[in-house]
C-alpha positions as CSV (number, residue, x, y, z in Angstrom):
1,X,-4.7,-18.8,3.1
2,X,-1.3,-20.1,3.7
3,X,0.1,-19.4,7.2
4,X,3.8,-19.6,7.7
5,X,6.2,-19.1,10.6
6,X,9.4,-17.2,9.9
7,X,12.2,-15.9,12.0
8,X,14.2,-12.7,11.5
9,X,16.2,-12.9,8.2
10,X,14.1,-15.8,6.9
11,X,12.1,-15.3,3.7
12,X,9.5,-16.8,1.5
13,X,9.6,-16.8,-2.3
14,X,6.5,-16.3,-4.4
15,X,6.4,-17.2,-8.1
16,X,10.2,-17.3,-8.4
17,X,10.4,-13.4,-8.5
18,X,8.9,-12.1,-5.3
19,X,10.8,-12.3,-2.0
20,X,9.3,-11.4,1.3
21,X,11.8,-11.3,4.2
22,X,11.2,-10.8,7.9
23,X,13.6,-7.9,8.8
24,X,12.7,-7.3,12.4
25,X,10.2,-8.2,15.1
26,X,9.4,-5.8,17.9
27,X,6.6,-6.2,20.5
28,X,3.5,-6.8,18.3
29,X,5.0,-5.5,15.0
30,X,6.8,-7.3,12.2
31,X,8.9,-5.4,9.7
32,X,9.0,-7.0,6.3
33,X,11.1,-6.4,3.2
34,X,9.6,-7.1,-0.2
35,X,11.5,-7.5,-3.4
36,X,9.6,-7.8,-6.7
37,X,9.9,-6.7,-10.3
38,X,9.1,-3.1,-11.0
39,X,6.0,-4.0,-13.0
40,X,4.3,-5.6,-9.9
41,X,2.4,-3.2,-7.6
42,X,2.9,-3.6,-3.9
43,X,0.5,-1.7,-1.7
44,X,-0.6,-1.8,1.9
45,X,-4.0,-3.3,2.1
46,X,-5.6,-0.2,3.6
47,X,-4.3,1.9,0.8
48,X,-5.5,-0.7,-1.8
49,X,-9.0,-0.7,-0.2
50,X,-9.1,3.1,-0.4
51,X,-8.2,3.0,-4.0
52,X,-10.9,0.4,-4.8
53,X,-13.5,2.5,-2.8
54,X,-12.5,5.6,-4.6
55,X,-12.7,3.9,-8.0
56,X,-16.2,2.5,-7.2
57,X,-17.3,5.9,-6.1
58,X,-16.1,7.7,-9.3
59,X,-17.5,5.0,-11.4
60,X,-21.0,5.5,-10.0
61,X,-20.6,9.3,-10.5
62,X,-19.5,8.8,-14.1
63,X,-22.4,6.4,-14.9
64,X,-24.8,8.9,-13.4
65,X,-23.4,11.6,-15.7
66,X,-23.6,9.4,-18.7
67,X,-27.2,8.5,-17.9
68,X,-28.1,12.2,-17.7
69,X,-26.4,12.8,-21.0
70,X,-28.2,9.9,-22.7
71,X,-31.5,11.2,-21.4
72,X,-30.8,14.7,-22.7
73,X,-29.8,13.3,-26.1
74,X,-33.0,11.2,-26.2
75,X,-35.1,14.3,-25.5
76,X,-33.3,16.2,-28.2
77,X,-34.0,13.4,-30.7
78,X,-37.6,13.3,-29.9
79,X,-38.1,17.0,-30.5
């Protein structure tokens, strides 16, 4: 992990097309501004983690449903 120190109105550039600027600091909070092309998703980590968790959960449910369907089809084929 790269760790940088920036002051208000200072920025970093990632890959020539993503800019992260420090807009404000107050107490223990930092307000950031992000500029990136529209095709790049920008999510807060807690939101991203929930999406991943939800996707894994639905994937498990879908696989269970597929396994049940496969078993039913096998039973039908044997009869």
